[in-house]
C-alpha positions as CSV (number, residue, x, y, z in Angstrom):
1,X,-35.9,17.5,19.3
2,X,-34.7,20.5,17.2
3,X,-34.6,19.9,13.5
4,X,-30.9,20.9,13.4
5,X,-28.4,21.7,16.1
6,X,-24.9,23.0,16.0
7,X,-22.9,20.7,18.3
8,X,-19.3,20.3,19.3
9,X,-17.3,17.2,20.3
10,X,-13.8,17.1,21.7
11,X,-12.0,13.7,21.7
12,X,-9.0,13.5,23.9
13,X,-6.9,10.5,23.0
14,X,-3.5,9.1,24.1
15,X,-1.8,10.8,21.1
16,X,-4.2,13.4,19.7
17,X,-6.8,15.9,20.9
18,X,-9.4,16.7,18.3
19,X,-12.4,19.0,17.7
20,X,-15.5,18.7,15.5
21,X,-18.1,21.4,15.3
22,X,-21.0,20.2,13.1
23,X,-24.6,21.0,12.2
24,X,-26.5,17.8,13.1
25,X,-30.1,16.7,12.4
26,X,-31.7,13.2,12.4
27,X,-30.2,12.3,9.0
28,X,-27.0,14.3,8.4
29,X,-23.8,15.6,10.0
30,X,-22.4,18.7,8.2
31,X,-19.0,19.7,9.3
32,X,-18.4,23.3,10.2
33,X,-14.8,23.0,11.6
34,X,-12.5,20.1,12.3
35,X,-9.2,20.6,14.1
36,X,-6.6,18.4,15.7
37,X,-3.4,18.8,17.7
38,X,-1.0,16.0,18.4
39,X,-0.6,16.4,22.2
40,X,0.8,13.1,23.3
41,X,-1.2,12.9,26.6
42,X,0.2,9.4,27.1
43,X,3.8,10.2,26.8
44,X,5.7,8.2,29.4
45,X,2.5,6.9,31.0
46,X,3.1,3.3,30.1
47,X,6.2,3.2,32.4
48,X,5.0,5.5,35.2
49,X,1.2,5.1,35.3
50,X,0.8,8.8,35.5
51,X,0.2,11.7,33.1
52,X,3.1,14.1,33.1
53,X,2.6,17.8,34.0
54,X,3.8,18.8,30.5
55,X,1.4,16.4,28.8
56,X,-1.5,17.6,30.9
57,X,-0.7,21.2,30.1
58,X,-0.5,20.5,26.3
59,X,-3.9,18.9,26.3
60,X,-5.5,21.5,28.6
61,X,-4.3,24.2,26.2
62,X,-5.8,22.4,23.3
63,X,-9.1,21.8,25.1
64,X,-9.3,25.4,26.1
65,X,-8.7,26.6,22.6
66,X,-11.1,24.1,21.1
67,X,-13.9,24.9,23.5
68,X,-13.5,28.6,23.0
69,X,-13.7,28.2,19.2
70,X,-16.8,26.0,19.5
71,X,-18.6,28.6,21.6
72,X,-17.5,31.4,19.2
73,X,-19.0,29.3,16.3
74,X,-22.3,29.1,18.2
75,X,-22.3,25.5,19.3
76,X,-25.3,25.1,21.7
77,X,-23.7,22.1,23.4
78,X,-20.2,20.6,23.8
79,X,-19.3,17.1,24.7
80,X,-15.7,16.1,25.6
81,X,-14.5,12.6,26.2
82,X,-11.1,11.3,27.3
83,X,-10.1,7.7,26.6
84,X,-7.3,5.2,27.2
85,X,-4.5,7.2,28.8
86,X,-6.9,9.1,31.0
87,X,-8.7,5.9,32.0
88,X,-5.5,4.2,33.1
89,X,-3.6,7.0,34.7
90,X,-3.5,7.3,38.5
91,X,-3.8,11.1,38.3
92,X,-6.8,11.3,36.0
93,X,-8.6,13.8,38.3
94,X,-5.7,16.2,38.1
95,X,-5.9,16.1,34.4
96,X,-9.7,16.7,34.4
97,X,-9.2,19.7,36.8
98,X,-6.7,21.2,34.4
99,X,-9.0,21.0,31.5
100,X,-11.9,22.4,33.5
101,X,-9.8,25.4,34.4
102,X,-9.5,26.1,30.7
103,X,-13.2,25.8,30.0
104,X,-14.4,22.2,29.8
105,X,-14.3,19.3,32.2
106,X,-14.2,16.1,30.0
107,X,-15.8,12.8,30.9
108,X,-13.5,9.7,31.1
109,X,-15.4,7.0,29.2
110,X,-15.2,3.2,29.4
111,X,-13.6,1.3,26.6
112,X,-16.9,-0.3,25.5
113,X,-18.6,3.1,25.2
114,X,-15.7,4.4,23.2
115,X,-16.1,1.3,20.9
116,X,-19.8,1.9,20.4
117,X,-19.3,5.6,19.6
118,X,-16.6,4.7,17.1
119,X,-18.9,2.3,15.3
120,X,-21.7,4.8,15.3
121,X,-19.5,7.4,13.7
122,X,-17.6,5.2,11.3
123,X,-20.8,3.8,9.8
124,X,-22.4,7.2,9.3
125,X,-23.9,7.2,5.7
126,X,-23.5,3.4,5.3
127,X,-25.6,0.3,5.7
128,X,-24.8,-3.4,5.7
129,X,-24.3,-6.4,7.8
130,X,-21.2,-7.9,9.5
131,X,-19.2,-4.6,9.4
132,X,-16.1,-4.5,11.5
133,X,-14.7,-1.1,12.7
134,X,-11.2,-0.9,14.0
135,X,-10.2,2.3,15.9
136,X,-6.4,2.0,16.5
137,X,-5.6,4.6,19.1
138,X,-2.5,5.4,21.1
139,X,-3.4,3.4,24.2
140,X,-6.1,1.1,23.1
141,X,-7.8,-0.4,20.0
142,X,-11.5,-0.6,19.7
143,X,-12.9,-3.5,17.6
144,X,-16.7,-3.4,16.9
145,X,-18.7,-5.8,14.8
146,X,-22.2,-4.8,13.9
147,X,-24.8,-3.9,11.3
148,X,-26.6,-0.7,10.1
149,X,-30.0,-0.6,8.3
150,X,-32.7,1.9,7.6
151,X,-35.8,1.9,9.8
152,X,-39.4,2.4,8.8
153,X,-39.2,6.2,8.9
154,X,-35.9,6.6,7.1
155,X,-33.7,6.8,10.2
156,X,-30.7,4.6,11.0
157,X,-30.9,1.4,13.0
158,X,-27.4,0.6,14.4
159,X,-26.9,-2.8,16.0
160,X,-23.6,-3.6,17.7
161,X,-23.1,-7.3,18.0
162,X,-19.6,-7.6,19.5
163,X,-17.5,-4.7,20.9
164,X,-14.3,-4.7,22.8
165,X,-11.7,-2.2,23.8
166,X,-8.3,-3.8,24.1
167,X,-5.2,-2.2,25.7
168,X,-3.1,-2.3,22.5
169,X,-2.2,1.0,20.8
170,X,0.5,2.9,19.0
171,X,1.9,4.7,22.0
172,X,1.6,1.8,24.4
173,X,3.4,-0.6,21.9
174,X,6.2,1.9,21.2
175,X,7.0,2.4,24.8
176,X,6.8,-1.3,25.6
177,X,8.8,-2.7,22.7
178,X,10.1,-0.2,20.0
179,X,13.1,1.3,21.6
180,X,15.7,1.4,18.8
181,X,16.1,4.1,16.2
182,X,15.1,2.5,13.9
183,X,13.5,-0.4,15.9
184,X,15.6,-3.6,15.8
185,X,13.9,-6.5,13.8
186,X,13.7,-8.4,17.1
187,X,11.8,-5.5,18.7
188,X,9.3,-5.4,15.8
189,X,8.9,-9.2,15.9
190,X,8.2,-9.2,19.6
191,X,5.8,-6.3,19.3
192,X,3.9,-8.1,16.5
193,X,3.7,-11.3,18.5
194,X,2.4,-9.5,21.6
195,X,-0.3,-7.6,19.6
196,X,-1.5,-10.8,18.0
197,X,-1.7,-12.5,21.4
198,X,-3.8,-9.6,22.8
199,X,-6.1,-9.3,19.8
200,X,-6.6,-13.0,19.0
201,X,-9.3,-13.7,21.7
202,X,-11.6,-11.1,20.1
203,X,-11.3,-12.6,16.6
204,X,-11.6,-16.2,17.9
205,X,-15.1,-15.4,18.9
206,X,-16.3,-14.2,15.5
207,X,-18.5,-16.6,13.7
208,X,-17.7,-15.4,10.2
209,X,-15.3,-13.2,8.4
210,X,-16.3,-9.5,8.3
211,X,-17.9,-8.3,5.1
212,X,-15.8,-5.1,5.3
213,X,-13.2,-3.6,7.6
214,X,-13.5,0.1,8.3
215,X,-10.4,1.7,9.9
216,X,-10.7,5.1,11.6
217,X,-8.4,7.5,13.5
218,X,-4.9,8.7,13.1
219,X,-3.0,5.5,12.4
220,X,-5.2,4.5,9.6
221,X,-5.6,8.0,8.0
222,X,-1.8,8.5,8.3
223,X,-1.0,5.2,6.6
224,X,-3.4,6.0,3.8
225,X,-1.9,9.5,3.4
226,X,1.6,7.9,3.3
227,X,0.5,5.5,0.6
228,X,-1.0,8.4,-1.4
229,X,2.1,10.6,-0.7
230,X,-0.3,13.5,0.2
231,X,1.3,16.9,0.7
232,X,-0.6,18.6,2.1
233,X,-3.0,16.2,3.7
234,X,-6.4,15.9,1.9
235,X,-9.2,14.3,3.9
236,X,-11.4,14.0,0.8
237,X,-8.8,11.7,-0.8
238,X,-8.2,9.7,2.4
239,X,-11.9,9.1,3.2
240,X,-13.0,5.9,1.5
241,X,-9.4,5.0,0.5
242,X,-8.9,1.2,0.2
243,X,-5.6,0.1,1.7
244,X,-4.6,-3.4,0.8
245,X,-3.1,-5.8,3.3
246,X,-0.1,-6.3,1.0
247,X,0.6,-2.6,0.7
248,X,0.1,-2.1,4.4
249,X,2.8,-4.7,5.1
250,X,5.1,-3.0,2.7
251,X,4.6,0.4,4.3
252,X,5.1,-1.1,7.8
253,X,8.4,-2.7,6.7
254,X,9.6,0.5,5.1
255,X,8.9,2.8,8.0
256,X,10.2,0.2,10.5
257,X,13.6,0.5,8.8
258,X,13.7,4.3,8.9
259,X,15.1,6.5,11.6
260,X,12.7,8.8,13.4
261,X,14.3,11.7,11.6
262,X,13.7,10.0,8.2
263,X,10.1,9.1,9.1
264,X,9.4,12.7,10.1
265,X,10.0,13.8,6.5
266,X,7.5,11.4,4.9
267,X,4.8,13.0,2.7
268,X,1.4,12.4,4.3
269,X,2.8,11.9,7.9
270,X,2.6,14.6,10.5
271,X,6.1,14.8,12.0
272,X,4.7,14.7,15.5
273,X,3.2,11.3,14.8
274,X,6.4,9.8,13.4
275,X,7.4,8.4,16.7
276,X,4.4,6.2,17.1
277,X,3.4,5.3,13.5
278,X,5.4,2.1,13.4
279,X,3.5,0.8,16.4
280,X,0.2,1.8,14.9
281,X,1.0,0.1,11.6
282,X,1.9,-3.1,13.5
283,X,-1.5,-3.1,15.2
284,X,-3.5,-2.4,12.0
285,X,-1.5,-5.0,10.1
286,X,-2.3,-7.5,12.8
287,X,-6.0,-6.6,12.7
288,X,-6.2,-7.3,9.0
289,X,-4.4,-10.6,9.3
290,X,-6.7,-11.8,12.2
291,X,-9.8,-10.6,10.5
292,X,-9.0,-12.6,7.4
293,X,-9.6,-9.6,5.1
294,X,-7.5,-8.5,2.1
295,X,-7.9,-4.8,2.6
296,X,-9.4,-2.0,4.8
297,X,-11.4,1.0,3.9
298,X,-10.1,4.1,5.7
299,X,-12.7,6.5,7.0
300,X,-12.6,10.1,8.2
301,X,-15.9,9.4,9.9
302,X,-14.9,8.3,13.4
303,X,-15.7,8.7,17.1
304,X,-16.2,12.5,16.7
305,X,-19.2,11.8,14.4
306,X,-20.4,9.2,16.9
307,X,-20.2,11.8,19.7
308,X,-22.2,14.5,17.9
309,X,-24.8,12.0,16.7
310,X,-25.2,10.6,20.2
311,X,-25.4,14.1,21.7
312,X,-28.1,15.1,19.1
313,X,-30.2,12.1,20.1
314,X,-29.9,12.8,23.8
315,X,-27.4,10.1,24.7
316,X,-24.3,12.2,25.1
317,X,-22.8,13.9,28.2
318,X,-23.0,17.6,27.6
319,X,-20.4,19.7,29.4
320,X,-21.5,23.1,28.1
């Protein structure tokens, strides 16, 4: 395989569409460009089961722009994956056709594959045993326990012990429970109880407490940025930031009591994410409680890293 390749990955989530163009070899991932747009593909889908025409158009525009930029930058291969909302929607084929018309036809991937790729990306540059990765998305949450070590020739050996994708996410939780502005205490309580009920079976099967909890994706990075009051957002300060369970609980309580308009002005939080951040915070807070850990390390290395690493090693689904 080539010593170094320029590769691109497009991740289409329930809330956000993201691009990574990177130079990848057997040992390193060097970012060239990283972009994101909050496109809310899953807006209204919890109730209707379908992706709205407006949401499909927003994502298709983003995919078209991202794929064009990746080609302009010289990416020799592009992979594009769609996750929870696209998996569950009854009109997923219509969505794929719209993206293909703009330049790339994504693959809709199963939750377990999404979980494995999240772990592969989150643990880039790390090693250790009993690592738990939590990827809190808009429609689902991926929980992956595993280990990473160095093999005999200096490469990485990744072992996934227990991975699940669970239909709990910031958008899904908001549409199911959090209807008030701000959400009523009873709504928050009902949402928290439901999340715990959905996630508890995963944690009940773990034999020991994780040695570390890595949290990736927009909920975790946004909560770290809120705690840091970042304006503008600085990924270098967010990556590796340790967010304590106590501070997370305080932030969740604070933002739960704010109106949408007030949350939209918070330093560190993109205004377009303000409508779902309470739901995301509830999910992440519950993950910490059930995992029995005092804090989580927030990582900018996520499924996008996993996608380009996988593509480099021949395991990805290239679309260009």
